[in-house]
DSSP file (Angstrom, degrees, kcal/mol; ACC not computed):
  #  RESIDUE AA STRUCTURE BP1 BP2  ACC     N-H-->O    O-->H-N    N-H-->O    O-->H-N    TCO  KAPPA ALPHA  PHI   PSI    X-CA   Y-CA   Z-CA
    1    1 A M              0   0    0      0, 0.0     2,-0.1     0, 0.0     0, 0.0   0.000 360.0 360.0 360.0 125.8   87.1   67.2  101.6
    2    2 A N     >  -     0   0    0      1,-0.1     4,-2.6     4,-0.0     5,-0.2  -0.301 360.0 -96.0 -83.9 175.2   90.6   66.1  102.2
    3    3 A Q  H  > S+     0   0    0      1,-0.2     4,-2.9     2,-0.2     5,-0.2   0.877 123.1  52.0 -61.1 -41.1   91.6   63.2  104.5
    4    4 A K  H  > S+     0   0    0      2,-0.2     4,-2.1     1,-0.2    -1,-0.2   0.926 112.6  44.7 -63.5 -44.9   92.2   65.3  107.5
    5    5 A E  H  > S+     0   0    0      2,-0.2     4,-2.4     1,-0.2    -2,-0.2   0.896 113.3  52.1 -64.9 -39.8   88.8   67.0  107.2
    6    6 A H  H  X S+     0   0    0     -4,-2.6     4,-2.6     2,-0.2    -2,-0.2   0.940 110.1  47.2 -60.8 -49.0   87.2   63.6  106.6
    7    7 A D  H  X S+     0   0    0     -4,-2.9     4,-2.4     1,-0.2    -1,-0.2   0.882 111.5  51.6 -61.5 -39.0   88.8   62.1  109.7
    8    8 A K  H  X S+     0   0    0     -4,-2.1     4,-2.1    -5,-0.2    -1,-0.2   0.913 110.6  48.2 -64.3 -42.3   87.7   65.1  111.8
    9    9 A E  H  X S+     0   0    0     -4,-2.4     4,-2.3     2,-0.2    -2,-0.2   0.904 110.7  50.5 -66.1 -42.0   84.1   64.7  110.6
   10   10 A I  H  X S+     0   0    0     -4,-2.6     4,-2.7     1,-0.2    -1,-0.2   0.930 111.0  49.7 -60.3 -45.0   84.1   61.0  111.3
   11   11 A G  H  X S+     0   0    0     -4,-2.4     4,-2.5     1,-0.2    -2,-0.2   0.882 108.7  52.5 -60.9 -39.4   85.4   61.7  114.8
   12   12 A R  H  X S+     0   0    0     -4,-2.1     4,-2.1     2,-0.2    -1,-0.2   0.914 111.0  47.0 -63.7 -43.0   82.7   64.3  115.3
   13   13 A W  H  X S+     0   0    0     -4,-2.3     4,-2.7     2,-0.2     5,-0.2   0.924 111.9  50.5 -63.0 -45.5   80.0   61.8  114.3
   14   14 A Q  H  X S+     0   0    0     -4,-2.7     4,-2.6     1,-0.2    -2,-0.2   0.920 111.1  48.0 -61.2 -43.9   81.5   59.1  116.6
   15   15 A E  H  X S+     0   0    0     -4,-2.5     4,-2.5     2,-0.2    -1,-0.2   0.903 112.2  49.6 -64.3 -41.2   81.6   61.5  119.6
   16   16 A S  H  X S+     0   0    0     -4,-2.1     4,-2.3     2,-0.2    -2,-0.2   0.913 112.2  47.6 -64.6 -42.7   78.0   62.6  119.0
   17   17 A I  H  X S+     0   0    0     -4,-2.7     4,-2.4     2,-0.2    -2,-0.2   0.927 111.9  50.6 -62.5 -45.2   76.8   59.0  118.7
   18   18 A Y  H  X S+     0   0    0     -4,-2.6     4,-2.2    -5,-0.2    -2,-0.2   0.923 111.6  47.2 -59.3 -46.9   78.7   58.1  121.9
   19   19 A E  H  X S+     0   0    0     -4,-2.5     4,-2.2     1,-0.2    -1,-0.2   0.886 111.8  50.7 -64.9 -39.2   77.2   61.1  123.8
   20   20 A L  H  X S+     0   0    0     -4,-2.3     4,-2.7     2,-0.2     5,-0.3   0.902 109.5  50.6 -65.2 -40.8   73.7   60.3  122.6
   21   21 A I  H  X S+     0   0    0     -4,-2.4     4,-2.7     1,-0.2     6,-0.4   0.925 111.1  48.5 -62.7 -44.6   74.0   56.6  123.6
   22   22 A K  H  X S+     0   0    0     -4,-2.2     4,-1.7     1,-0.2     5,-0.2   0.909 113.1  48.6 -61.2 -41.9   75.2   57.6  127.1
   23   23 A K  H  < S+     0   0    0     -4,-2.2    -2,-0.2     2,-0.2    -1,-0.2   0.939 117.1  39.5 -64.8 -48.5   72.3   60.1  127.4
   24   24 A I  H  < S+     0   0    0     -4,-2.7    -2,-0.2     1,-0.2    -1,-0.2   0.903 121.7  40.8 -70.9 -42.3   69.6   57.7  126.3
   25   25 A S  H  < S-     0   0    0     -4,-2.7    -1,-0.2    -5,-0.3    -2,-0.2   0.733  97.2-131.7 -81.6 -21.7   70.9   54.6  128.1
   26   26 A G     <  +     0   0    0     -4,-1.7     2,-0.2     1,-0.3    -3,-0.1   0.512  66.6 125.5  80.5   3.9   71.9   56.3  131.3
   27   27 A A        +     0   0    0     -6,-0.4    -1,-0.3    -5,-0.2    -2,-0.1  -0.498  27.1 161.9 -91.1 163.0   75.2   54.5  131.1
   28   28 A D  S >  S+     0   0    0     -2,-0.2     3,-1.3    -3,-0.1    -1,-0.1   0.254  75.7  23.1-139.7 -81.1   78.6   56.1  131.2
   29   29 A S  T 3  S+     0   0    0      1,-0.3    -2,-0.1     3,-0.0    -7,-0.0   0.711 113.9  69.5 -70.3 -18.0   81.6   54.1  132.1
   30   30 A E  T 3  S+     0   0    0      1,-0.1     2,-0.8     2,-0.1    -1,-0.3   0.727  89.7  69.5 -70.7 -19.7   79.8   50.9  130.9
   31   31 A I    <   +     0   0    0     -3,-1.3    -1,-0.1     1,-0.2    17,-0.1  -0.860  55.4 127.4-103.2 106.8   79.9   52.1  127.3
   32   32 A D  S    S-     0   0    0     -2,-0.8    -1,-0.2    15,-0.1    16,-0.1   0.382  72.8-114.0-140.3   0.5   83.5   52.0  126.2
   33   33 A G    >   +     0   0    0     -3,-0.2     3,-0.8    14,-0.2    15,-0.1   0.671  58.3 169.0  69.5  13.9   83.6   50.1  122.9
   34   34 A G  T 3   +     0   0    0      1,-0.2    -1,-0.2    13,-0.1     3,-0.1  -0.097  52.3  36.5 -58.5 159.6   85.6   47.4  124.8
   35   35 A C  T 3  S+     0   0    0      1,-0.2     2,-0.7    -3,-0.1    -1,-0.2   0.569  85.6 117.9  71.6  11.9   86.3   44.0  123.2
   36   36 A C    <   +     0   0    0     -3,-0.8    -1,-0.2     1,-0.1     3,-0.2  -0.898  23.4 153.8-109.9 105.3   86.6   45.6  119.8
   37   37 A D        +     0   0    0     -2,-0.7    -1,-0.1     1,-0.1    -3,-0.0   0.118  39.9 104.0-117.2  20.8   90.1   45.0  118.5
   38   38 A S  S    S-     0   0    0      2,-0.2    -1,-0.1     1,-0.1     3,-0.1   0.763  80.6-131.9 -74.1 -22.7   89.5   45.2  114.8
   39   39 A G        +     0   0    0      1,-0.3     2,-0.6    -3,-0.2    -1,-0.1   0.374  67.4 125.9  85.7  -6.3   91.1   48.7  114.6
   40   40 A D     >  -     0   0    0      1,-0.1     4,-1.7     2,-0.0    -1,-0.3  -0.776  56.4-148.4 -88.8 123.2   88.1   49.8  112.5
   41   41 A D  H  > S+     0   0    0     -2,-0.6     4,-2.1     1,-0.2     5,-0.2   0.847  97.6  57.0 -60.0 -34.9   86.5   52.9  114.1
   42   42 A L  H  > S+     0   0    0      1,-0.2     4,-2.6     2,-0.2    -1,-0.2   0.909 103.8  53.0 -64.1 -40.8   83.1   51.9  112.8
   43   43 A D  H  > S+     0   0    0     -3,-0.3     4,-2.2     1,-0.2    -1,-0.2   0.917 108.8  50.1 -59.7 -42.9   83.4   48.6  114.6
   44   44 A G  H  X S+     0   0    0     -4,-1.7     4,-2.0     1,-0.2    -1,-0.2   0.907 110.9  48.8 -62.0 -42.2   84.1   50.4  117.9
   45   45 A T  H  X S+     0   0    0     -4,-2.1     4,-2.2     1,-0.2    -2,-0.2   0.901 110.2  51.2 -64.4 -41.7   81.1   52.7  117.4
   46   46 A L  H  X S+     0   0    0     -4,-2.6     4,-2.4     1,-0.2    -2,-0.2   0.882 108.5  51.5 -64.3 -37.7   78.9   49.7  116.7
   47   47 A V  H  X S+     0   0    0     -4,-2.2     4,-2.6     2,-0.2    -1,-0.2   0.906 108.9  51.4 -64.5 -40.9   80.1   48.0  119.9
   48   48 A E  H  X S+     0   0    0     -4,-2.0     4,-2.3     2,-0.2    -2,-0.2   0.906 109.8  49.6 -62.5 -40.7   79.3   51.2  121.8
   49   49 A I  H  X S+     0   0    0     -4,-2.2     4,-2.4     2,-0.2    -2,-0.2   0.927 111.3  49.0 -63.0 -44.8   75.8   51.2  120.4
   50   50 A E  H  X S+     0   0    0     -4,-2.4     4,-2.3     1,-0.2    -2,-0.2   0.912 111.0  50.1 -60.9 -43.4   75.3   47.6  121.3
   51   51 A Q  H  X S+     0   0    0     -4,-2.6     4,-2.4     1,-0.2    -1,-0.2   0.904 110.1  51.2 -62.3 -40.7   76.5   48.2  124.8
   52   52 A G  H  X S+     0   0    0     -4,-2.3     4,-2.5     2,-0.2    -2,-0.2   0.915 110.4  47.6 -63.4 -44.0   74.1   51.2  125.2
   53   53 A F  H  X S+     0   0    0     -4,-2.4     4,-2.7     2,-0.2    -1,-0.2   0.903 111.9  50.7 -64.3 -40.6   71.1   49.2  124.0
   54   54 A E  H  X S+     0   0    0     -4,-2.3     4,-2.1     2,-0.2    -2,-0.2   0.923 111.6  47.2 -63.2 -44.2   72.0   46.3  126.4
   55   55 A F  H  X S+     0   0    0     -4,-2.4     4,-2.0     2,-0.2    -2,-0.2   0.923 113.5  48.4 -63.4 -43.8   72.3   48.7  129.3
   56   56 A F  H  X S+     0   0    0     -4,-2.5     4,-2.2     1,-0.2    -2,-0.2   0.911 109.3  53.1 -62.3 -43.3   69.0   50.4  128.5
   57   57 A K  H  X S+     0   0    0     -4,-2.7     4,-2.4     1,-0.2    -1,-0.2   0.911 108.6  49.6 -58.6 -44.0   67.3   47.1  128.1
   58   58 A Q  H  X S+     0   0    0     -4,-2.1     4,-2.5     1,-0.2    -1,-0.2   0.877 108.9  52.9 -64.8 -37.2   68.4   46.0  131.6
   59   59 A R  H  X S+     0   0    0     -4,-2.0     4,-2.2     2,-0.2    -1,-0.2   0.910 110.3  47.6 -63.6 -41.5   67.2   49.4  133.0
   60   60 A V  H  X S+     0   0    0     -4,-2.2     4,-2.3     2,-0.2    -2,-0.2   0.927 112.6  48.5 -65.9 -44.9   63.8   48.8  131.5
   61   61 A I  H  X S+     0   0    0     -4,-2.4     4,-2.2     1,-0.2    -2,-0.2   0.929 112.9  47.7 -60.8 -45.9   63.6   45.2  132.8
   62   62 A E  H  X S+     0   0    0     -4,-2.5     4,-2.3     1,-0.2    -1,-0.2   0.887 110.4  52.4 -64.5 -38.7   64.6   46.3  136.3
   63   63 A A  H  X S+     0   0    0     -4,-2.2     4,-2.0     2,-0.2    -1,-0.2   0.905 109.4  49.2 -64.4 -41.2   62.1   49.1  136.3
   64   64 A C  H  X S+     0   0    0     -4,-2.3     4,-1.9     1,-0.2    -2,-0.2   0.923 111.6  48.4 -63.4 -44.4   59.3   46.8  135.4
   65   65 A A  H  X S+     0   0    0     -4,-2.2     4,-2.3     1,-0.2    -1,-0.2   0.892 109.6  53.4 -63.1 -39.3   60.2   44.3  138.1
   66   66 A K  H  X S+     0   0    0     -4,-2.3     4,-2.8     1,-0.2    -1,-0.2   0.896 105.5  53.4 -64.5 -40.2   60.4   47.1  140.6
   67   67 A V  H  X S+     0   0    0     -4,-2.0     4,-2.3     2,-0.2    -1,-0.2   0.928 109.9  48.2 -59.6 -45.1   56.9   48.3  139.8
   68   68 A L  H  X S+     0   0    0     -4,-1.9     4,-1.9     1,-0.2    -2,-0.2   0.916 112.8  47.7 -62.4 -43.6   55.6   44.8  140.3
   69   69 A E  H  X S+     0   0    0     -4,-2.3     4,-2.2     2,-0.2    -2,-0.2   0.892 110.7  51.8 -65.5 -39.3   57.4   44.5  143.7
   70   70 A D  H  X S+     0   0    0     -4,-2.8     4,-2.3     1,-0.2    -1,-0.2   0.902 108.9  50.2 -64.1 -40.4   56.2   47.9  144.8
   71   71 A E  H  X S+     0   0    0     -4,-2.3     4,-2.3     1,-0.2    -1,-0.2   0.893 108.9  52.7 -63.9 -38.5   52.6   47.0  144.0
   72   72 A H  H  X S+     0   0    0     -4,-1.9     4,-1.8     1,-0.2    -2,-0.2   0.917 108.7  50.1 -62.1 -42.8   53.1   43.8  146.0
   73   73 A K  H  X S+     0   0    0     -4,-2.2     4,-1.0     2,-0.2    -2,-0.2   0.908 109.3  51.2 -63.0 -42.0   54.3   45.8  149.0
   74   74 A K  H >< S+     0   0    0     -4,-2.3     3,-0.7     1,-0.2     4,-0.3   0.927 112.1  46.3 -60.7 -44.5   51.3   48.1  148.8
   75   75 A L  H >< S+     0   0    0     -4,-2.3     3,-1.2     1,-0.2    -1,-0.2   0.797 103.5  64.3 -68.8 -27.5   48.9   45.2  148.8
   76   76 A S  H 3< S+     0   0    0     -4,-1.8    -1,-0.2     1,-0.3    -2,-0.2   0.784  95.1  60.1 -65.1 -27.0   50.8   43.6  151.7
   77   77 A K  T << S+     0   0    0     -4,-1.0    -1,-0.3    -3,-0.7    -2,-0.2   0.596  91.8  85.9 -79.0 -10.6   49.8   46.5  153.9
   78   78 A R  S <  S-     0   0    0     -3,-1.2    -3,-0.0    -4,-0.3     0, 0.0  -0.318  94.9-104.2 -84.3 173.3   46.2   45.8  153.4
   79   79 A S  S    S+     0   0    0     -2,-0.1    -1,-0.1     2,-0.1    -3,-0.1   0.711  99.4  66.8 -74.9 -20.4   44.2   43.3  155.5
   80   80 A Y  S    S-     0   0    0     -5,-0.2    -2,-0.2     1,-0.1     0, 0.0  -0.692  97.9 -92.6-101.8 156.1   44.1   40.5  152.9
   81   81 A P        -     0   0    0      0, 0.0    -5,-0.1     0, 0.0    -1,-0.1  -0.410  44.7-117.5 -67.0 137.9   47.2   38.6  151.6
   82   82 A P        -     0   0    0      0, 0.0     2,-0.4     0, 0.0   -10,-0.1  -0.395  35.9 -93.1 -72.7 151.8   48.7   40.1  148.5
   83   83 A P    >   -     0   0    0      0, 0.0     3,-1.3     0, 0.0     4,-0.4  -0.499  25.9-150.6 -67.5 123.6   48.7   38.1  145.3
   84   84 A Q  T 3> S+     0   0    0     -2,-0.4     4,-2.2     1,-0.3     3,-0.5   0.647  86.0  84.5 -68.0 -13.6   52.0   36.2  145.0
   85   85 A I  H 3> S+     0   0    0      1,-0.2     4,-2.8     2,-0.2    -1,-0.3   0.837  82.3  60.4 -59.3 -31.8   51.6   36.4  141.2
   86   86 A L  H <> S+     0   0    0     -3,-1.3     4,-2.1     2,-0.2    -1,-0.2   0.904 106.3  45.1 -63.8 -40.5   53.2   39.9  141.4
   87   87 A I  H  > S+     0   0    0     -3,-0.5     4,-2.1    -4,-0.4    -1,-0.2   0.904 113.4  50.4 -68.9 -40.8   56.4   38.5  142.9
   88   88 A K  H  X S+     0   0    0     -4,-2.2     4,-2.1     1,-0.2    -2,-0.2   0.907 111.2  49.1 -62.2 -41.2   56.4   35.6  140.4
   89   89 A M  H  X S+     0   0    0     -4,-2.8     4,-2.8     2,-0.2    -2,-0.2   0.898 107.8  54.0 -65.5 -40.1   56.0   38.1  137.5
   90   90 A A  H  X S+     0   0    0     -4,-2.1     4,-1.9     1,-0.2    -1,-0.2   0.908 109.5  48.3 -60.8 -41.6   58.8   40.3  138.8
   91   91 A K  H  X S+     0   0    0     -4,-2.1     4,-1.0     1,-0.2    -1,-0.2   0.904 112.4  48.6 -65.1 -40.4   61.1   37.3  138.8
   92   92 A K  H >< S+     0   0    0     -4,-2.1     3,-0.5     1,-0.2     4,-0.3   0.902 108.0  54.4 -66.1 -40.0   60.0   36.4  135.3
   93   93 A V  H >< S+     0   0    0     -4,-2.8     3,-1.4     1,-0.2    -1,-0.2   0.912 105.7  52.8 -59.8 -42.6   60.6   39.9  134.1
   94   94 A R  H 3< S+     0   0    0     -4,-1.9    -1,-0.2     1,-0.3    -2,-0.2   0.774 111.2  47.4 -65.7 -24.4   64.1   39.9  135.4
   95   95 A N  T << S+     0   0    0     -4,-1.0    -1,-0.3    -3,-0.5    -2,-0.2   0.333  84.6 126.0 -97.7   7.2   64.8   36.7  133.4
   96   96 A V    <   -     0   0    0     -3,-1.4     2,-0.6    -4,-0.3   -35,-0.1  -0.331  50.5-145.9 -68.8 147.4   63.3   37.9  130.2
   97   97 A S              0   0    0      1,-0.1    -2,-0.1    -2,-0.0    -1,-0.1  -0.963 360.0 360.0-116.5 119.3   65.4   37.7  127.0
   98   98 A I              0   0    0     -2,-0.6    -1,-0.1     0, 0.0    -2,-0.0   0.394 360.0 360.0-105.7 360.0   64.8   40.4  124.5
C-alpha cells in the first residue's frame, strides 16, 4: 500500500468512526474534534470519540432524571402526596459524575 492509499484508508476509517459516534450518541454538531490542535489525525479522532461518549452520558443521565420526574407527576395526580424522594433522586441523577 502506497502513501496515497494509506491516507485514503485512514480517512475512510476516521469518517466511519465519526458517523458511528454521531449515530450512537445522537449528537451531530457537538462532535467536531474541536480543541485538538496537535495536527495528528488520530488525536482528532480520539477527541471526537470522547465528545461522543460525553454527549451520550448526558443523554442517559437526563433520561433517568426524566423518568423519575414523570413518576412523581403520575403519583401527584393520586389522592395522596407523592414521595418527594423521586424529585430528590432526579436532582442527584443530574449531578452524577461518571
